[in-house]
Backbone as ProteinMPNN parsed JSONL, in Angstrom:
{"seq_chain_A": "MTYYIGVDPGAKGYLCLLDPIGKMEFIPNPTTQKEVTDSTLALLAHIHLLGQPIRVGIEDVHSLYGMSAKSNFNFGFNLGMITTLLYGMFPKHLITKVQPKVWQKAIGAPSKKFLGGQMKLKQAIADIAEAIYPHADLYGPKGGLKDGKADALMIAHYLYLQDRGPYDFITKTT", "coords_chain_A": {"N_chain_A": [[0.865, -1.161, -0.228], [0.814, 2.032, -0.854], [1.887, 5.317, -0.096], [1.254, 8.809, -0.202], [3.056, 11.745, -1.101], [2.178, 15.091, -1.803], [3.334, 17.908, -2.715], [3.064, 21.497, -2.301], [4.483, 24.152, -2.66], [4.658, 27.012, -2.467], [5.053, 29.918, -0.424], [2.535, 30.339, 1.144], [1.82, 27.384, 1.368], [1.698, 23.445, 1.38], [2.273, 20.595, 2.647], [1.212, 17.263, 1.923], [0.144, 14.488, 3.389], [-0.712, 11.554, 1.977], [-2.644, 8.302, 2.515], [-3.056, 5.299, 2.026], [-5.859, 4.623, 2.473], [-7.231, 6.984, 1.954], [-7.12, 8.667, 4.177], [-5.534, 11.942, 4.951], [-2.959, 13.791, 5.903], [-2.256, 17.0, 6.884], [0.729, 19.702, 6.467], [1.907, 22.509, 7.351], [3.962, 24.586, 4.792], [7.653, 24.777, 5.144], [8.78, 27.758, 5.718], [10.902, 31.204, 4.764], [9.534, 32.592, 7.377], [8.855, 30.612, 8.5], [9.336, 28.178, 9.782], [11.026, 24.821, 9.909], [9.516, 22.876, 11.885], [9.395, 20.56, 14.351], [7.198, 18.526, 14.66], [6.706, 18.44, 11.43], [8.651, 16.911, 10.795], [8.766, 14.747, 12.585], [6.611, 13.885, 11.731], [7.747, 12.647, 8.727], [9.381, 11.334, 9.135], [8.727, 9.462, 10.751], [6.849, 8.122, 8.051], [8.864, 7.595, 6.507], [9.518, 5.336, 8.482], [8.165, 3.505, 8.309], [8.406, 1.768, 6.659], [6.714, 1.416, 4.073], [5.915, 1.903, 0.674], [6.333, 4.733, -0.986], [5.921, 7.687, -2.45], [6.443, 10.851, -3.829], [5.285, 13.818, -4.444], [6.498, 16.958, -6.199], [5.523, 20.136, -6.707], [6.492, 21.621, -9.619], [7.767, 24.438, -10.065], [8.512, 27.971, -10.911], [10.428, 30.532, -11.137], [8.54, 33.938, -11.434], [7.725, 36.322, -13.752], [7.659, 39.456, -13.395], [7.256, 38.951, -10.703], [9.034, 40.712, -7.778], [12.695, 40.892, -6.857], [12.949, 40.064, -4.107], [11.059, 38.912, -3.684], [11.068, 36.681, -5.441], [13.499, 35.541, -4.572], [13.013, 34.641, -2.395], [11.117, 32.857, -2.887], [12.585, 30.64, -4.284], [13.94, 30.367, -2.474], [12.671, 28.657, -0.397], [11.394, 26.64, -2.003], [13.717, 25.112, -2.295], [14.32, 24.634, 0.177], [12.098, 22.733, 1.071], [12.492, 20.997, -1.068], [14.949, 19.851, -0.395], [14.972, 19.052, 1.84], [12.865, 16.81, 1.776], [14.18, 15.323, -0.227], [16.459, 14.778, 1.431], [15.162, 12.448, 3.055], [13.913, 10.544, 1.343], [14.683, 7.885, -0.881], [15.703, 9.798, -3.983], [14.549, 8.474, -6.187], [11.915, 8.328, -6.054], [10.75, 10.662, -5.514], [8.842, 12.904, -7.326], [8.609, 15.897, -9.835], [6.547, 17.613, -10.609], [4.495, 19.604, -13.042], [2.252, 22.598, -12.82], [0.22, 22.25, -14.857], [-0.209, 20.139, -16.009], [-0.66, 18.303, -13.728], [-3.036, 19.642, -12.699], [-4.579, 19.149, -14.915], [-4.821, 16.488, -15.333], [-6.408, 15.941, -12.713], [-8.756, 17.215, -13.72], [-9.679, 20.112, -13.987], [-10.356, 22.889, -15.053], [-8.966, 24.854, -17.477], [-6.569, 28.218, -16.171], [-7.213, 30.166, -18.37], [-9.314, 29.47, -19.151], [-11.111, 29.509, -17.49], [-11.111, 32.269, -16.089], [-8.804, 33.609, -14.832], [-6.68, 32.923, -11.858], [-7.413, 32.767, -8.724], [-10.122, 31.391, -9.097], [-9.447, 29.473, -11.039], [-8.16, 28.167, -8.421], [-10.061, 27.898, -6.625], [-12.008, 25.816, -8.664], [-9.921, 24.14, -8.333], [-10.33, 23.507, -5.239], [-12.954, 22.821, -5.584], [-12.85, 20.414, -6.777], [-11.106, 19.148, -5.29], [-12.744, 18.68, -2.81], [-14.569, 17.061, -3.723], [-13.573, 14.875, -4.415], [-12.625, 14.428, -1.726], [-14.443, 14.355, 0.787], [-14.309, 15.053, 3.108], [-11.887, 16.839, 3.518], [-10.014, 19.468, 5.024], [-10.368, 21.634, 3.559], [-10.318, 24.698, 3.953], [-9.637, 27.88, 6.203], [-10.452, 29.47, 9.243], [-12.227, 30.982, 9.32], [-13.023, 30.683, 7.167], [-12.199, 30.996, 4.829], [-10.472, 29.908, 1.988], [-7.541, 27.379, 1.742], [-5.503, 27.428, 0.093], [-3.219, 26.58, -0.862], [-3.432, 23.942, 0.454], [-5.307, 22.418, -0.544], [-4.098, 22.48, -3.24], [-1.581, 20.854, -2.695], [-3.541, 18.793, -1.818], [-4.315, 17.727, -4.218], [-2.0, 17.355, -6.149], [-0.878, 14.825, -4.459], [-3.24, 13.285, -5.284], [-2.694, 13.029, -7.702], [-0.515, 11.734, -8.106], [-1.962, 9.009, -7.334], [-3.208, 8.834, -9.377], [-1.263, 8.599, -11.61], [-0.517, 5.974, -10.669], [-1.947, 4.431, -10.516], [-4.872, 5.014, -12.113], [-7.414, 6.721, -13.11], [-10.229, 4.891, -13.383], [-10.017, 3.106, -11.412], [-9.544, 4.293, -9.39], [-12.288, 5.127, -9.083], [-14.115, 3.214, -9.508], [-13.214, 2.058, -6.71], [-14.025, 3.985, -5.054], [-17.272, 4.261, -5.074]], "CA_chain_A": [[-0.205, -0.254, -0.262], [1.717, 3.239, -1.502], [1.422, 6.543, 0.523], [1.256, 9.688, -1.072], [3.294, 13.066, -0.292], [2.065, 16.437, -2.63], [3.997, 19.351, -2.144], [2.634, 22.636, -3.112], [6.161, 24.526, -2.129], [4.734, 28.126, -2.254], [4.952, 30.228, 0.674], [1.492, 29.765, 1.686], [1.835, 26.025, 0.508], [1.101, 22.664, 2.442], [2.734, 18.796, 2.244], [0.067, 17.233, 2.147], [0.205, 13.438, 3.25], [-2.641, 10.94, 1.579], [-2.553, 7.526, 3.115], [-3.6, 4.384, 1.157], [-7.3, 4.418, 2.629], [-7.564, 8.291, 1.68], [-6.666, 9.205, 4.758], [-5.255, 12.781, 4.791], [-2.596, 15.094, 7.242], [-1.95, 18.782, 6.031], [1.152, 19.975, 7.065], [2.08, 23.695, 6.242], [5.077, 24.306, 4.371], [8.438, 25.092, 6.076], [9.861, 29.261, 4.991], [11.718, 31.896, 5.213], [9.225, 33.521, 8.109], [7.748, 29.41, 9.045], [10.524, 26.881, 10.132], [10.979, 23.422, 9.431], [9.055, 22.019, 12.969], [9.713, 18.785, 15.266], [6.128, 17.757, 13.944], [6.906, 18.315, 10.19], [9.887, 15.999, 10.957], [8.17, 13.813, 13.452], [5.721, 13.174, 10.713], [8.205, 12.506, 8.04], [10.706, 10.735, 10.039], [7.349, 8.355, 10.904], [6.294, 7.895, 6.875], [9.753, 6.842, 6.424], [9.848, 4.581, 8.812], [6.871, 2.985, 8.123], [8.949, 0.83, 5.422], [5.783, 0.8, 2.868], [6.293, 2.383, -0.392], [6.227, 6.07, -0.927], [5.745, 8.671, -3.987], [6.815, 12.225, -3.628], [5.302, 15.063, -5.852], [6.707, 18.507, -5.765], [5.497, 21.085, -7.74], [7.848, 22.295, -10.697], [7.598, 25.675, -10.643], [9.876, 28.662, -11.245], [10.135, 31.825, -11.119], [7.525, 34.56, -12.084], [7.993, 37.42, -14.197], [7.039, 40.677, -12.925], [7.534, 39.648, -8.967], [10.193, 41.354, -6.753], [13.681, 40.05, -6.751], [13.041, 39.412, -3.383], [9.423, 37.613, -3.59], [11.313, 35.227, -5.957], [14.504, 35.111, -3.935], [12.226, 33.842, -1.149], [9.943, 31.804, -3.254], [13.081, 29.794, -4.619], [15.289, 29.954, -1.313], [11.183, 28.014, 0.242], [11.526, 25.906, -2.863], [14.794, 24.589, -2.221], [14.203, 24.24, 1.963], [11.507, 21.549, 1.527], [13.116, 19.716, -1.517], [16.302, 18.858, 0.374], [14.473, 17.814, 3.248], [12.407, 15.535, 0.99], [15.517, 14.735, -0.719], [16.941, 13.891, 2.243], [14.391, 11.192, 3.609], [13.215, 9.973, 0.854], [15.257, 8.409, -2.284], [15.492, 10.17, -5.423], [13.82, 8.002, -7.362], [10.517, 8.167, -5.197], [10.194, 12.232, -5.814], [8.991, 13.198, -9.105], [8.092, 17.081, -10.278], [5.174, 17.509, -11.815], [4.041, 20.901, -13.233], [0.761, 22.668, -12.702], [-0.743, 22.424, -16.021], [0.272, 18.531, -16.197], [-1.088, 17.775, -12.776], [-4.407, 19.923, -13.149], [-4.992, 18.598, -16.301], [-5.288, 14.676, -14.656], [-7.564, 15.614, -12.413], [-9.913, 17.438, -14.548], [-9.357, 21.149, -13.755], [-9.849, 23.637, -16.393], [-7.942, 26.02, -17.721], [-7.099, 29.384, -16.178], [-7.632, 30.932, -19.342], [-11.015, 29.333, -19.256], [-11.81, 30.405, -16.012], [-10.647, 33.762, -16.238], [-8.231, 34.148, -14.051], [-5.723, 32.433, -11.64], [-8.184, 32.841, -8.129], [-11.23, 31.308, -9.889], [-8.934, 28.236, -11.543], [-7.86, 27.909, -7.099], [-11.619, 28.088, -6.176], [-11.834, 24.818, -8.926], [-9.413, 22.767, -7.586], [-10.601, 22.94, -4.178], [-13.803, 21.844, -5.774], [-12.727, 19.256, -6.955], [-10.758, 18.246, -3.981], [-13.801, 18.383, -1.964], [-15.735, 15.853, -4.494], [-13.201, 13.446, -3.891], [-12.23, 13.87, -0.612], [-15.183, 15.563, 0.984], [-13.48, 15.551, 4.194], [-10.541, 17.587, 3.782], [-9.911, 20.637, 5.281], [-9.274, 22.916, 2.752], [-10.254, 25.495, 4.682], [-9.787, 28.423, 7.914], [-11.216, 29.12, 10.895], [-13.044, 32.113, 9.195], [-13.983, 30.116, 5.723], [-11.208, 31.298, 3.66], [-9.379, 28.937, 1.477], [-6.149, 27.47, 1.874], [-5.297, 26.964, -1.807], [-2.305, 25.119, -0.554], [-3.631, 22.392, 0.935], [-5.935, 21.623, -2.057], [-3.173, 22.168, -4.41], [-1.191, 19.992, -2.459], [-4.027, 17.433, -2.326], [-4.377, 16.984, -5.568], [-0.535, 16.588, -6.402], [-0.896, 13.851, -4.286], [-4.185, 12.767, -5.57], [-2.233, 13.171, -9.27], [0.854, 10.355, -7.917], [-2.315, 7.845, -7.203], [-4.232, 8.305, -10.669], [-0.503, 7.659, -12.147], [-0.105, 4.469, -10.138], [-3.751, 3.854, -10.496], [-5.483, 4.871, -13.209], [-8.844, 7.611, -13.398], [-11.101, 4.22, -13.284], [-9.554, 2.679, -10.885], [-10.142, 5.328, -8.278], [-13.905, 5.477, -9.263], [-14.524, 1.814, -8.982], [-12.973, 1.715, -5.423], [-14.665, 4.708, -4.143], [-18.506, 4.217, -5.295]], "C_chain_A": [[1.053, 1.203, 0.155], [1.326, 4.43, -0.433], [1.817, 7.701, -0.198], [1.599, 11.028, -0.856], [2.922, 14.014, -1.453], [2.84, 17.422, -1.886], [3.631, 20.414, -3.258], [3.417, 23.68, -2.454], [5.739, 26.336, -2.345], [4.993, 28.355, -0.989], [3.613, 30.692, 1.478], [0.888, 27.987, 1.178], [1.735, 24.969, 1.369], [2.393, 22.035, 1.417], [1.165, 18.694, 2.574], [-0.145, 15.041, 1.878], [-1.47, 12.57, 2.88], [-2.125, 9.539, 1.727], [-3.025, 6.474, 1.719], [-5.005, 4.231, 1.419], [-8.058, 5.83, 2.428], [-8.075, 8.973, 2.721], [-5.759, 10.913, 4.749], [-4.37, 13.688, 6.117], [-1.701, 16.445, 5.986], [-0.012, 19.256, 6.852], [2.092, 21.412, 6.509], [3.909, 23.78, 5.804], [6.281, 25.397, 5.054], [9.188, 26.675, 4.865], [10.383, 29.681, 5.424], [10.817, 32.299, 6.837], [8.986, 31.688, 8.926], [9.359, 28.656, 9.089], [10.501, 26.069, 10.285], [10.378, 23.275, 11.454], [9.133, 20.708, 13.142], [8.547, 18.009, 14.606], [6.247, 17.526, 12.586], [7.655, 16.966, 10.199], [9.735, 14.642, 11.397], [7.632, 12.728, 12.206], [6.376, 12.418, 9.506], [8.919, 11.303, 7.914], [9.47, 9.314, 10.195], [6.701, 7.597, 9.095], [7.366, 6.841, 6.307], [10.292, 5.402, 6.995], [9.051, 2.931, 8.931], [7.021, 1.336, 7.059], [7.88, 0.851, 4.489], [6.243, 2.068, 1.714], [5.158, 4.196, -0.331], [6.519, 6.825, -2.152], [5.841, 9.986, -3.16], [6.194, 12.598, -4.648], [5.303, 16.304, -5.278], [6.083, 19.385, -6.943], [5.818, 21.516, -8.673], [7.36, 23.52, -10.418], [8.975, 26.721, -10.484], [9.189, 30.35, -10.658], [9.131, 32.628, -11.867], [7.944, 35.765, -12.664], [7.272, 38.555, -13.164], [6.945, 40.616, -10.804], [9.257, 40.358, -9.194], [11.558, 40.679, -6.657], [13.659, 39.51, -5.069], [12.011, 38.445, -2.976], [10.381, 36.131, -4.399], [12.557, 34.756, -5.673], [13.803, 34.168, -2.839], [11.285, 32.42, -1.807], [11.324, 30.633, -3.855], [13.761, 29.503, -3.202], [14.174, 28.596, -0.313], [11.3, 26.808, -0.958], [12.552, 24.582, -2.598], [15.408, 23.883, -0.852], [13.474, 22.863, 1.539], [11.984, 20.493, 0.048], [14.497, 19.706, -1.02], [15.631, 18.589, 1.328], [13.862, 16.56, 3.072], [13.381, 14.533, 0.154], [16.538, 13.674, 0.451], [16.125, 12.978, 3.204], [14.213, 10.591, 2.92], [14.16, 10.0, -0.35], [15.063, 9.16, -3.306], [14.578, 9.568, -6.384], [12.017, 8.079, -7.228], [10.244, 10.03, -5.549], [9.948, 12.544, -7.605], [8.181, 14.874, -8.711], [7.374, 17.394, -11.187], [4.433, 19.426, -11.816], [3.307, 21.057, -13.543], [0.213, 21.711, -13.507], [-0.828, 20.492, -16.266], [-0.408, 18.285, -15.044], [-2.727, 18.385, -12.543], [-5.039, 18.99, -14.173], [-5.342, 17.03, -15.808], [-6.391, 15.013, -13.83], [-8.95, 16.568, -12.739], [-10.115, 18.959, -14.702], [-9.218, 21.968, -15.3], [-9.311, 24.238, -16.121], [-7.9, 27.356, -17.199], [-7.22, 30.418, -17.209], [-9.405, 30.781, -19.174], [-11.821, 29.965, -18.146], [-12.402, 31.943, -15.957], [-9.84, 34.078, -15.017], [-7.67, 32.864, -12.33], [-7.088, 32.359, -9.862], [-9.363, 31.545, -8.701], [-10.789, 29.666, -10.259], [-8.641, 27.427, -9.469], [-9.116, 27.044, -6.419], [-12.08, 26.003, -7.168], [-11.255, 23.792, -8.765], [-9.743, 22.416, -6.5], [-11.941, 22.187, -4.371], [-13.833, 20.683, -5.971], [-12.015, 17.655, -6.195], [-11.729, 17.335, -3.368], [-14.584, 17.062, -2.639], [-14.962, 14.853, -4.344], [-12.986, 12.866, -2.729], [-13.574, 14.572, 0.107], [-14.864, 15.478, 2.485], [-12.331, 16.023, 4.508], [-10.818, 18.519, 3.579], [-9.469, 21.523, 4.622], [-9.901, 24.64, 3.653], [-10.133, 26.132, 6.108], [-10.689, 28.622, 8.542], [-12.081, 30.279, 10.367], [-13.317, 32.319, 7.783], [-13.491, 30.498, 4.716], [-10.825, 29.907, 3.259], [-8.044, 29.359, 1.469], [-6.085, 26.702, 0.548], [-4.152, 25.904, -1.796], [-1.963, 23.746, -0.11], [-4.147, 21.539, -0.162], [-4.805, 21.382, -3.147], [-1.991, 20.736, -4.097], [-1.758, 18.461, -2.031], [-4.142, 16.771, -2.979], [-3.261, 16.857, -6.412], [-0.398, 15.383, -5.82], [-1.851, 12.867, -4.788], [-3.504, 11.854, -7.204], [-1.411, 11.474, -9.141], [-0.712, 9.617, -7.93], [-2.658, 7.841, -8.598], [-2.525, 7.901, -11.389], [-0.466, 5.954, -11.464], [-1.193, 3.616, -10.487], [-4.878, 3.524, -11.716], [-6.702, 6.092, -12.548], [-9.753, 6.606, -12.514], [-10.997, 3.589, -12.212], [-9.831, 3.012, -9.496], [-11.889, 5.342, -8.272], [-14.805, 4.316, -8.66], [-14.568, 1.528, -7.062], [-13.886, 2.491, -4.904], [-16.34, 4.785, -3.882], [-19.203, 2.825, -4.759]], "O_chain_A": [[1.838, 1.297, 1.098], [0.209, 4.279, 0.061], [2.829, 7.565, -0.886], [0.681, 11.731, -0.433], [3.564, 13.613, -2.424], [2.898, 17.623, -0.673], [3.762, 20.374, -4.482], [2.819, 24.151, -1.487], [6.763, 27.018, -2.372], [5.188, 27.397, -0.241], [3.754, 31.43, 2.453], [-0.217, 27.639, 0.763], [1.649, 25.43, 2.507], [3.031, 22.372, 0.42], [0.323, 19.421, 3.101], [-0.412, 14.424, 0.847], [-2.637, 12.755, 3.222], [-1.087, 9.36, 1.091], [-3.279, 6.92, 0.6], [-5.563, 3.62, 0.507], [-9.263, 5.927, 2.66], [-9.066, 9.699, 2.646], [-4.833, 10.544, 4.027], [-4.959, 14.156, 7.092], [-1.027, 16.579, 4.965], [0.126, 18.874, 8.014], [2.803, 21.401, 5.504], [4.832, 23.192, 6.368], [6.006, 26.542, 5.414], [9.778, 26.649, 3.785], [10.786, 29.25, 6.504], [11.674, 32.301, 7.72], [8.981, 31.752, 10.155], [10.277, 28.812, 8.284], [9.684, 25.927, 11.195], [11.204, 23.748, 12.235], [8.977, 19.843, 12.28], [8.796, 16.946, 14.038], [5.924, 16.381, 12.27], [7.195, 16.0, 9.591], [10.268, 13.641, 10.917], [7.918, 11.583, 11.856], [5.684, 11.481, 9.107], [9.049, 10.515, 6.977], [9.651, 8.258, 9.589], [6.119, 6.513, 9.139], [7.124, 5.731, 5.834], [11.058, 4.602, 6.459], [9.299, 1.821, 9.401], [6.285, 0.376, 6.832], [8.161, -0.067, 3.72], [6.884, 3.054, 2.075], [4.056, 4.574, 0.068], [7.469, 6.456, -2.842], [5.387, 10.128, -2.024], [6.319, 12.014, -5.724], [4.618, 16.764, -4.364], [6.324, 19.092, -8.114], [4.971, 22.404, -8.771], [6.148, 23.56, -10.632], [10.096, 26.411, -10.082], [8.213, 30.905, -10.155], [8.766, 32.15, -12.941], [8.691, 36.388, -11.909], [6.433, 38.302, -12.3], [6.736, 41.492, -9.964], [10.111, 40.464, -10.074], [11.379, 39.54, -6.226], [14.37, 38.541, -4.802], [12.07, 37.494, -2.196], [10.357, 34.956, -4.033], [12.956, 33.745, -6.25], [14.185, 33.026, -2.585], [10.948, 31.362, -1.277], [10.868, 29.49, -3.826], [14.082, 28.348, -2.92], [14.744, 27.732, 0.353], [11.255, 25.734, -0.357], [12.249, 23.391, -2.678], [16.334, 23.091, -0.677], [14.163, 21.846, 1.626], [11.806, 19.279, 0.145], [15.188, 19.319, -1.963], [15.865, 17.445, 1.719], [14.041, 15.538, 3.735], [13.294, 13.318, -0.019], [17.043, 12.552, 0.402], [16.658, 12.837, 4.304], [14.212, 9.462, 3.411], [14.552, 11.021, -0.913], [13.868, 9.168, -3.604], [13.959, 10.182, -7.253], [11.162, 7.919, -8.099], [9.088, 10.286, -5.886], [10.63, 12.427, -8.623], [7.455, 15.097, -7.742], [7.578, 17.435, -12.401], [4.057, 20.144, -10.889], [2.872, 20.342, -14.446], [-0.201, 20.611, -13.138], [-1.793, 19.93, -16.784], [-1.359, 17.683, -15.54], [-3.594, 17.572, -12.222], [-5.97, 18.205, -13.991], [-6.445, 16.61, -16.155], [-7.443, 14.438, -14.113], [-9.972, 16.569, -12.053], [-10.821, 19.208, -15.679], [-8.442, 21.816, -16.243], [-8.94, 24.51, -14.98], [-8.897, 28.023, -17.479], [-7.332, 31.584, -16.831], [-10.327, 31.595, -19.108], [-12.825, 30.671, -18.06], [-13.495, 32.498, -15.848], [-10.321, 34.865, -14.202], [-8.511, 32.068, -11.912], [-7.898, 31.493, -10.193], [-8.842, 30.477, -8.378], [-11.508, 28.728, -9.916], [-8.938, 26.246, -9.29], [-9.117, 25.933, -5.889], [-12.382, 25.065, -6.431], [-11.721, 22.666, -8.938], [-9.663, 21.21, -6.263], [-12.229, 21.206, -3.685], [-14.65, 19.895, -5.493], [-12.092, 16.428, -6.251], [-11.796, 16.109, -3.284], [-15.117, 16.192, -1.95], [-15.52, 13.78, -4.115], [-13.017, 11.676, -2.416], [-13.59, 15.747, -0.258], [-15.63, 16.261, 3.047], [-11.739, 15.761, 5.555], [-11.499, 18.928, 2.638], [-8.45, 22.177, 4.845], [-9.196, 25.626, 3.443], [-10.369, 25.456, 7.109], [-11.751, 28.004, 8.462], [-12.868, 30.606, 11.256], [-13.655, 33.349, 7.2], [-14.105, 30.445, 3.65], [-10.846, 28.934, 4.013], [-7.456, 30.435, 1.352], [-6.558, 25.626, 0.183], [-4.069, 24.831, -2.394], [-1.044, 22.927, -0.162], [-3.742, 20.463, -0.601], [-4.643, 20.338, -3.781], [-1.647, 19.887, -4.919], [-1.122, 17.415, -1.904], [-4.152, 15.544, -2.877], [-3.449, 16.25, -7.466], [0.232, 14.594, -6.524], [-1.509, 11.685, -4.803], [-3.693, 10.719, -7.64], [-1.622, 10.45, -9.791], [-0.882, 9.577, -9.149], [-2.413, 6.774, -9.16], [-2.504, 6.728, -11.763], [-0.376, 4.941, -12.157], [-1.253, 2.402, -10.684], [-5.452, 2.508, -12.107], [-6.699, 6.199, -11.322], [-10.113, 6.91, -11.377], [-12.124, 3.35, -11.779], [-10.245, 2.246, -8.627], [-12.522, 5.618, -7.254], [-15.711, 4.313, -7.827], [-15.46, 1.049, -6.361], [-14.723, 1.908, -4.215], [-16.79, 5.225, -2.824], [-20.411, 2.642, -4.908]]}, "name": "protein", "num_of_chains": 1, "seq": "MTYYIGVDPGAKGYLCLLDPIGKMEFIPNPTTQKEVTDSTLALLAHIHLLGQPIRVGIEDVHSLYGMSAKSNFNFGFNLGMITTLLYGMFPKHLITKVQPKVWQKAIGAPSKKFLGGQMKLKQAIADIAEAIYPHADLYGPKGGLKDGKADALMIAHYLYLQDRGPYDFITKTT"}
């Protein structure tokens, strides 16, 4: 039984551990403002010690035109920190970098252009995540979408689909 870890590496990103029965746990990404916590390390060490197959998917993102030099530097630093942490804990062959358009297409998300903007795409991804995983906690205490959670969950789900195929998931959950 394979465990899947999806990583949205943004400043508001998360790691999502998806276990073989669809249970999930979210961990905020360490960033320049949030250090690696003991609970993050403990969870990753626990997964590593389970001895179960693991696949890790990290969103393959890059600097964005129009962002300040400081923002781009911090973004790269955050991505490097989480990537280094995961490469240190898991063998390289278990880690996949996946471009946003690839995993979004695989889960059935419409394009940002079709929807008319990034925020609408984030909400569409959250809606898909909730449809597949109704118990996912994707919203904050005031009701705002934690889009990093939805993205991390769907990256983990994308890895699941790569292993199983879309029809296998549908038949097992209905």
